[in-house]
Structure formats: structure tokens, C-alpha cells
N, C-alpha and C positions, 0 to 999 in steps of 0.2 A: 504493500500500500504506500510505498515511499513516493510514488509519482503523484499522489493526490495532494500532498502537503510538502512544501519545501522548507529548508532550514533545519536547525538542530532541534532536538526534542525538548523544547522549553516547557512543554506541557507537564513535565515532571514536577513543576512547582518548586524545585530545589536545584541548587547549583552542583554540577558534578565535581567531585573531589579530585584534586590533582596529586601528583606524586609526593611532594613533601609531606602533606598532611597524612596521606595514606601510609607513607613509610614510617612516620612517627607512631601511628596507631599500630602498625604491625610490630614495631619494636617493643611497644608496651605489652602487646598480647604475647609475643614470644618470651619476654622476660617472665611474665606471670606463669605461662604454661610450662616453661623449662624449670622454673622453681618448683612447681607442683610435681613435675615428672621426676626431678631429682629426689624430692622428699619421698614420693611413693616408691621409687627404686630402692632407696636406702632401707625403707621399711620392708620391702619384699625380700631383699637380700638377707636381711637379718632374720626374717621369719621362714625363709626357705633354704637355710644353710644345709639342711640334711638331705635335700633333693640331689639327684644325680645331675650330670651336666646337661643331658637332653631336656629334662624337665625344667631346669633353671633357664635354659635358652628359650623354651616355649613360653615361660612366664615373662621373660624379658621382652620378647616380641609382642606378646599380648598387651603388656603395659604400654609399650611404645605406640601401638595402633590405637588403643583405647584412649590414651591421654593426648598424645600429640596430633592424632588424626581425628578421633571421635570427639575430643573435647571441644575444639573450635566449632565443629558441626553442631553439637548439642547446644552450645552457647548461642550461636547465631539463630538457631531454630527457636529456642525458647524465648530469646530476647527480641525476636523479629528483626534481626539484622544489626543489633547493637552489641558488640563485644565491649570489654572493659576499655581497650585502647580506643575504639571508635567513640565511645561515650566521652572519654577524656578529650578527644579532638573534635567533638561535635559532628561526627559522621554517622552514616547509617547505610546499610545495604538494602536496596529496593529492587523491584522488578523493572524491566525496561519501560513499562507503562506507569511506573510510580507506585504500584501497589506493594503490600508487604510480601516478603519472601516466605516460602514454605520449606519443608524438609528437603525436597528434591533439589531446590536451588542451593541450599547450604551444603548438601551432600556433594554436588558437582563442584562447587567452589572449593570445598575441603579436599576432595580427591585430587583435583588438578593442582591445588596449592602445595601438596606434598612434593610434587616435582618442581614447580616453578619457584617455590619459596624455600622449602627445607633442603631438598637435594642439591639445588643450584645456588643456595645462599642468597636467594632473591634476585639474582642477575636476570633471569628470564622474565620475572615479574616486572622489574624496573624497565627493561627494554620494551616490553609490551605496553606498559603504561605510558612511556614516552612517545611511542608511535601512535597510540590511540588518541583521537581528538577529544575524547571524554575521559581519558585517564584510566581506561579499563585494562585489567590484566587478562590472561587467557582464561582463568577460572570464571571471570565475569562474562566473557564472550560465550563460552560453552553453556553457562547456566542461564544466560539471558538476564543478567543483573547489572546493577550500576551502583557504585558507592557515591553518595551525595552528601552535601553539607546541610546540616539541619539548622545551623545558626546563620540564618539569612535575614537581613533587614526587612522589616515589614513594608509592604507596598511595592517591592521589586519582584514579587513572585506572581506567576500567572495563576489564574483561577478558572475553574470550569463553571460556566453560567448554570444556574439552577433550572430545573424543568418547571413548566407551569404547575400551579397547585393542583389542578384537576387531573394531573397525571401521576400524582404521588401514590405509590403503592399499586399502580396499575399493572406492573410487570413483576410482582413478587413471586409468581409461579413460573417464571420463564427459565428455561434451561440454558445457562450461560457457559456450560463446560466445554462446548465445541467451538467457542470463539477464540481465535489465536491472539497472542499478545500483540502481533503487528497491527491487527485490526483495531484493538483497543487503543493503541498508541495513536493511530491515524485519527480515530474519533476524537480523542482528547485534544489533539493538535487542532483539528477543525473547530471544535467548540471554543477553544481559547482564542482563535483568530477569526471567527466568522464575522465579527463586526468590522474587520479590515478588508474583507473580500468584496468584490463586485457582486451585486445581488444575483445576477444570473449565474455567475460562476459558483457562488456560494450555494445557491439552491441546487445546482447540478451535482456538486460534490456531496451535499447532504443526502440527495436521493441515491447516489451511488453507495455511500456508506450505509444508509438505512437498508438498501437492498441486500448488501453483503451481510449485514448483521442479521437480517431476517432469515437469510438463507442458512447461516450458521446455527441459529437458534431453532430452526425448524418451524417457526411460527411467523405468519405474515404480519407486517406492520399494520396497526389499526387504521381503518379507513377514516379519512378526515383529519388525521393528526399530522401536523407539519413534520417533515423529516428531521429537522433540527431539534424539535421538541421531543420526538421519539428517541433520538440519540441521547439527549441529555437525561431523559427519564431512565433509560436502561443503564447509563453510566452511573447515575445516582444509586440505582438498585444494586449494582455491583459494588460500589463503595460501601453501601450499608452492609452487604454480606461480608466484605473484607473486614469491616470494623467489628462486626459481631464475632467473626472467626478469630480475629487478633486479640480482642479484649474481652470476649465472652459476654454472654447474656445480653439483655436489652434488645429492643426492636425499633429503637428510634432511628430516624434518618440522620446521617451525619450533618452537622450544622453547615450552612452555606456562608462562605466568606466573601465579602465584598471589598473592593478597593478602599483602603483607609479604615476598614473595620466597621463601616456604616451599613445602611440599608438604602434601597432606592427611595428617592425623595417622593415619588408618586407612582401611579400605575405605569407599568412598562408595556408597550405595544409589541406584539410579535411581528416578525418580518413577513411582509406580504409576498404572495407569489409574483415573481417578476413579470409574468405574462398577464396578470390581472391585478395590478397594483391597487385598484379601487376596491377590491374584495379582500377580506381577511384570509389569512393563510390556513387557519384552523378553526375549530369550534369556538364559539363565543360563550361567555358566561351565561348561565340560565337566568331567566327572568325572575323578578322578585317573587318569592313565594313558591317557586318551582324547584323541586329537588333534582339535582343532577343524578344521572344514572351511571352506575359502574365507576364511581369516583370515591376513592378512599379519603377519610378525613385527614386534613393536613395539620400538623402540629406547628404552632408558632414558636417564636424564639424563646418564650418562657415555658414551653411544653404544653400550652393550652391549644385548643382548636382555633380555627380561623375566626370564630366568633368572639375571641377574647380580645380583639383589637389589634392583633399582630398585622403588620403590613404585608400586602401581597407580594409575591415574588414572581419573577419572569426572567426573560433573557436580558442580560446587560452586556454591552460591548466590552471586551477585555480592556483593562487599563493599559 
């Protein structure tokens, strides 16, 4: 999907980490893990002095694999990409589309890291990070991950426009397991830049992305829903699932961030179809006293429903 959107993946909402900060984080992690390994090794040697040479060698290999290889994998999986060194340097490992990593991502990074960091003393990792435009080592390339900076000044990060309130919860039963990471990234890039695109070009891109997304999920896009609104609603549903998976419990939708931390000053209009600018692009709000159909209640900023006085949300051009 790279031909649909140009430029670097700024939709990650974070800055990619470069070699100096990543090297410092790796040194901290290696110092901690080697200290743990030496301590465990001394304890094992003292407790297995009665074993023969073959058994002692097997225990030594097992401790090496479990601590030096399995340790970083377990830490990155449980902390969702934040080891001790990365926390100290303000870094985090995320997927290519900005979502939290899973066990398979940490497993690939750890397995490749044995060769490019431990066995080659970090030479291969340094060369790969210098060559990569986003500072990725080989483990990141094979795992589809990226190390990013978490400590970024507010207001300089891209944000994904929220979907219309009447689409909230509409796609809670959608199967998103078949959507590739490249398509997610293209959708995020489009949503963060759609306010900067020509209306006809933006509408065509949204229709292509919506068609690809509907094909991957196996469910057609709802009739009468603008393609950009459909994309934003599905992305929000995926973010909600990632948040529940990462932090557990709760069914609330992730809060929407606006430039400067505020909210829209008034109602936001949706983009009209370029061929029919006089007509709205999607369904309009129901008349007073009429209940909308198939619309889930939308929580406001204070957790209450839309009747609690919370401002309406819609598409806002990226800052």
C-alpha cells in the first residue's frame, strides 16, 4: 500500500529512535541481564557441584538460553515493548503501524538479537541501524517493529481524527485478524493527512482503502457511510481492542486527542462527495425526537453519554 501515501510513517505519532539512544538502552539492558546471569550461574555452580560434566554443561546452556535469550523476550512481552534500558531512555518498541507488540514480535527480535547483538558484539546491529532511515536493526525488520521515542513535545505528534459519534461501537463484531499491518499503516497515514489532500484524490484513496479493508475483513462497508468515516471507525475499534488487550479489562473507547489538548470549538462538517458537493457525504443526524437505528451510545469525555453535555466529535484536519 506504499503507493497510496507518500512520505515517512509519521502516523506512528512518535519519533523513531536513533542509534545513540538505542545503544545506551541496550547497554543498560545488557548490564542488568549479565549481572543476573552471573548471579544465577554462581548459584547453579554451587548447587550442582556433584553433577557430572555433561549435566553441568546442559544446565549451563539452559541458563544461558533462559536468561540471556528468554529474559529480554519475556520483559518486552510483559512490558509491551519497554525494557529497563528503554524506560530509562524514554523509548518503546511498537509495531510498524504504532500498535503494541505481542509475543511473536518480541520472540523474533530476541532471536535475531542473539546474532546481531550478542554474537557480533553489536556490530551488525549498529550497521543496520545506521543504514536504516528509521534506525531499525535486523530484528526490527524481520519482526515488523520500530523503536520510538515516547518523550515527544506535545503538539508535534500526528493524531488520527475520531469517527462520527453515530459510528461508535458499530464494528465491535468485525473480524480484524486478516488485515495486514501494511494496510493498517496506509489507513493511519491517510487519516492523518486527509485534510491536506485534494478532495477528489482524497475521496478516491479513501474508497480504495475502504474496499481493501472490507475485502480483508470479509464484511462489506455499510451503505451510506462515507469511506473516511468507515476507516476511522474501524481504526478506533482496533485501538480499543489493543488497549483492552494491553491493559486488560474495560470496554471504553480510547480517548481522542486533539491538537493542543482541546476539543472542537463547534460542530464539524464531514467532507462532501467531490462529484456532488451540494449533498452531504453520509447520513445526517436524526430529527429531534427520532431515535437513530443501529447506533451505539457514545461516551463523553467525562464517561457520560452524549446527553451529558459533552461536545460532539467528527473529523478534524490534522494539525
